[in-house]
C-alpha positions in Angstrom: 0.0 -0.2 -0.1 1.7 2.8 -1.2 -0.9 5.8 -1.0 -3.2 5.4 2.2 -4.0 8.3 4.5 -4.8 6.9 8.4 -7.5 9.2 10.3 -7.4 9.7 13.7 -10.5 8.2 15.8 -11.1 10.3 18.8 -14.3 10.8 21.2 -16.8 13.6 21.1 -15.2 15.3 23.6 -11.8 15.6 22.6 -12.9 16.7 19.4 -15.2 19.4 21.0 -11.9 20.3 23.3 -9.5 20.8 20.7 -12.1 22.4 18.4 -11.9 25.3 20.8 -8.6 25.3 21.0 -8.3 25.7 17.3 -10.7 28.4 17.1 -8.3 30.5 20.1 -5.4 29.5 18.6 -6.3 30.8 14.8 -7.9 33.7 16.3 -4.2 34.5 18.2 -2.5 33.6 15.1 -4.8 35.9 13.4 -4.4 38.8 15.9 -0.8 38.4 16.0 0.0 37.8 11.9 1.7 34.6 12.5 0.6 33.1 9.1 0.8 34.8 5.4 -1.8 36.1 4.0 -1.0 34.1 1.0 -1.7 30.9 3.1 -5.2 29.6 2.2 -5.1 26.1 3.3 -6.7 24.6 6.4 -7.9 28.4 7.2 -11.7 29.1 8.0 -12.4 32.4 6.0 -10.8 32.8 2.8 -10.3 29.4 1.8 -8.9 28.8 -1.9 -11.4 30.5 -3.3 -9.1 33.7 -3.4 -6.4 31.5 -4.7 -8.4 30.1 -7.4 -9.7 33.7 -8.4 -6.2 35.2 -8.8 -5.0 31.9 -10.9 -7.9 32.1 -13.2 -7.6 36.0 -13.4 -3.6 35.8 -14.2 -4.1 33.1 -17.2 -6.8 35.5 -18.6 -4.7 38.3 -18.7 -1.4 35.9 -19.9 -4.1 34.5 -22.4 -5.5 38.1 -23.7 -1.9 38.9 -23.7 -0.6 36.4 -25.7 2.4 36.1 -23.0 3.9 33.1 -21.5 2.8 32.2 -17.7 4.6 29.1 -15.8 2.8 28.1 -13.4 4.0 25.0 -9.9 2.1 22.9 -7.8 3.6 21.7 -4.9 1.9 18.3 -3.4 3.9 17.4 -0.5 3.8 13.7 -0.2 2.1 12.7 3.2 2.3 16.1 3.8 0.3 16.2 7.3 2.1 12.5 8.3 5.8 14.2 7.5 5.8 16.5 10.4 8.0 15.2 13.6 6.0 16.3 16.8 9.3 18.7 18.2 9.0 20.7 15.2 5.6 21.7 15.7 6.5 22.4 19.6 9.5 24.5 18.5 7.0 26.7 15.7 4.6 27.2 18.4 7.6 28.7 20.4 8.8 30.2 17.9 5.3 32.3 17.4 5.3 33.0 20.5 2.1 30.5 22.1 3.3 30.4 26.1 4.5 27.4 27.4 1.1 26.1 28.8 -0.2 26.3 25.5 2.5 24.5 24.6 2.5 21.8 27.1 -1.6 21.3 26.5 -0.5 20.6 22.7 2.4 18.5 23.9 0.1 16.6 26.3 -2.9 16.0 23.4 0.4 14.2 21.0 2.7 12.5 24.4 1.9 9.0 23.9 0.3 8.9 20.7 -0.3 5.5 18.9 -2.1 3.5 16.6 -3.5 0.1 16.5 -4.5 -1.4 12.7 -7.3 -4.1 12.6 -5.8 -7.0 10.5 -7.5 -10.3 9.5 -5.7 -11.7 12.7 -7.0 -9.0 15.2 -5.6 -5.9 16.2 -1.7 -4.9 16.1 -0.1 -3.7 18.8 0.0 -0.3 19.9 2.5 1.3 17.3 4.0 4.9 18.4 3.5 7.8 16.4 6.1 10.5 16.9 5.0 12.7 14.0 2.6 14.0 11.8 -0.5 16.3 13.3 -3.6 13.9 13.7 -5.9 13.7 10.7 -9.0 14.3 11.4 -8.4 16.2 14.5 -9.5 20.1 14.6 -6.2 21.2 15.5 -4.6 19.1 12.5 -4.6 22.1 10.0 -3.8 25.1 11.6 -0.7 23.5 13.5 0.4 22.4 10.2 0.3 25.7 8.8 2.0 26.9 11.6 4.6 24.1 11.7 6.0 24.4 8.2 6.2 28.3 8.0 7.5 28.9 11.4 10.1 26.4 11.7 13.6 28.1 10.9 
């Protein structure tokens, strides 16, 4: 299996709690201009609609003027699963998050493990030391911070 994506199955209280944290972190990042305004992925407001509009306008202008245009798409393989947890914590420190908040995120990720259902039953727990939890409300904002604020 080369192209698979795990998902974190979490209980409802966890999801409600992390949704509240996500909203607070998004508001804090917005207030402190933490993320580039060009970052549209995993954001609650503009999304990618603005980028799609700008791209279509750029292509239309190039077509109208008969000029060349060059586009590049960047697709990071297993992007969500590739960021080591310590990089996430360092990036949070780099943006000025306080130690209590970083500790909270560390507690969420500490001891993370996964088990796989096979035809023989569940595997033993497998420690997870990198990647944001796919399916978790915090994942998008943590990923954005990690890729943009790591030296």
